[in-house]
N, C-alpha and C positions, 0 to 999 in steps of 0.2 A: 857504700855504693846503693843500696836501696836505699835513705835515706834521699840521697841525689836524686834519683828518679822520684819521691814524693814530693819533693820542694818542686821540681820540674815540673811536674801534671801540674802542680796547686798555682803556680805563675802560670803556666797553659791557661788554665782555667781561666783565671781570674784575668785575663788578658781579651778571653774570648766574650767573659759575660759585660764587658765595656763596650757599650755600642757605639763612643767615640773611638775606636781603635778596630783595623783591618788585621786579626790575628793571623788572619790566614797566610801574611806575606811577613810575617813575622817568626821564627826560631827561636827556642830558648833551651839552654842548657848549664847544669849546676853543679857546683863542685864544692863541698865542705859548707854549705852554706855562700856562696859566691857566685851572683846569677847575673850569666850574660843572654844579654837578648844582640839578637843579628837579622836582616835582611833588609827591606826596602820599605818607606813610608812617605805619602803624598806629601807632606808638610814637617816643619818644623814643631809645631804644636801639636802632632799626634806622637811624634818620635819624645818629648817631653812627655804625654800622659803615660806612652808605655813606661817609660823610665819611673814614671811616679808609681803608676796601678803595679807595676813589679815589686817596688820597693816597700810597697806594704800588706805585702804576704809576710803570714808568720815565720817565723826562722829564715828568712833572706836576712845574710850580713853587711851583703855591700851589693852594688848592681854595676854592672860594667856594659853599657851602653856601644852598641857597637852600630847600632841603625845608622841607614843613609836617607837621606830626603832626594829621593827621585822626583823629579819634576817631568813631567811632558814639558817634551820641544814644542809641540805647538802652541800650548798653553803655559809657555815660560816667560814672566814678566820680566820686563826690561830692568835695568838699574835707576832711570829715570823716573820710571812708577813707583817701585819698591821706595825711592827716597821722598819722591813726594806723600804717597802716604802714609811713610814713615813720620813724617813732620806735621801731617795735619793729626795724627794719632796723637801723638805725644804732645801737641799744642793745646789738646784738647780734656789732655789729662793733670788736673791740678796738681797733684803729688807728683810730676814732674817738674823739677826747675830746667825748663827749657832754656832759660839764658845764660848756664853753666852748662848745659849739654851741648856738645855736636856729635854729628858721624858722616862716616863716610859707608857707602856702597861701591861692591866691588864680585860681579860677579856671583850677585843673592845674598851674598856676606856682610853682613852689618856690624861696623866695626864702633863703638861710643871710645868717646874723649872728652874728660872734663873731668868734674868734681863733682859731689853733692855732701849737705850738710849728713844724711842720712843715710842707712844701708835702705829700707823700707822704698827710698826717693831713684834709689840707683835700680832693682826689683820693679818698679814698676815700669821703668820706662823695657825693660826687660819683656817683663811680661805683655807688653803692647806690642812689643817688637816680634815678639814669640808666633804671635798671632797672625801676622801679617799673612799675605797667601803670596809667592813664591821667596819665600826667603828661605835658605837652605842652611846658614850658621847666624851665631850671632854671638859676637867678641867683645871683651870692654876694657880696656885701661882704665878709664874713668876711676878718680881716687874718693875715698871717702875722706871728708875733712871737716869735720865736725866744728858746730863756734863753740864749745866749751870742752873742757877737761875731765877727762873717766875720773872722775871723784867716787869712791867706792866700790866702784863696780861689784868687786865678789860680792857685798851683800846685798846689792840689788838685784842680781842675778838668784842666789842664793834663793832671796826672797818672792822673785818671779816664776822660778820654778817649781816652788814649796806651794804653789794654789792651779798648777795644773796638773789634773790626771791624766793618761791613769801615769806618770812619772813620781818615781819615788828621790824627790829630791835630796836625800841623806847619801843614796849610792852614788850623787855625781861630785865629785870634786871639779871646784871651781878656782883659779889661781891667776890672775892679773898682775900683769907688769907695764905700767903706762897706759896705752889704750888698748893693746896686746891680750888676750883672753884665751887661756887654754882650761880646756873640758877634758876632764876624765874619770875613769870610775866605771860602772857595766848597767846597762839596760838590757831590756829583752826582746826589743824589736829595731830592725834601722830606721823604720816611723819614728821611734821615739826618740834615735839619735838625733834625728833630723830636726823634732820637734824642739829637742834640748839645746841646738844650735839658733836654731831661727827666733828663740829666748833671748838667749845672749846677743842676738844683734839687733834688738829692741831697747837695750839695754845705752842710754845717753853716753856718746862720747867713746862706743866700740869703733872701733876702725879694724880689727883684724881679730877672727878668731880661728881656732887651731882646735879644732873637735876629735880628741884621741879618745873617745868614750868606744866602749869594747861589748860589742851585741852579743847577748850569750848565746 
């Protein structure tokens, strides 16, 4: 219990320290390394920022994000306005293949459809949309369909992980089945677990990553 309280205080302090987060509206709970953040925030971007900040605290094994995006009624952005701004923002991002992606907007929720060659292209679109005012949630059923087959994925991931500090690539096991990659092993923080996964996504041909890495 004492360790839970210490972790809870550490996460709360991290949220308080971030000027982009209004921590007064966020509650923090901790149980055996699992942190839950709850409450209300004014934007999807702040919701994402709070989750990321909590995950960077040493000792956090996972973050359960129960934060709700609470938009003021008078300032609520219409779906039509969101759609117009979303299209303009995506069209200006050279990383987003807008000819292969399309979206729908309903009650402030944006749903992405279509397909891309690379994971980073889909992530670039999601990051752009997350920053838009008035967006409550982003969903995606867009598919990753790379132009080449996943070849020697295992060796490429191991080589990429070996170049990244503070990760110890030898503590991470990588298996590949077609274009699906599974990560296992042990790391010392939730942040490192995410870093390993993002590295795996950068390998050409990867369409799915199953991250089973354990945080000690």
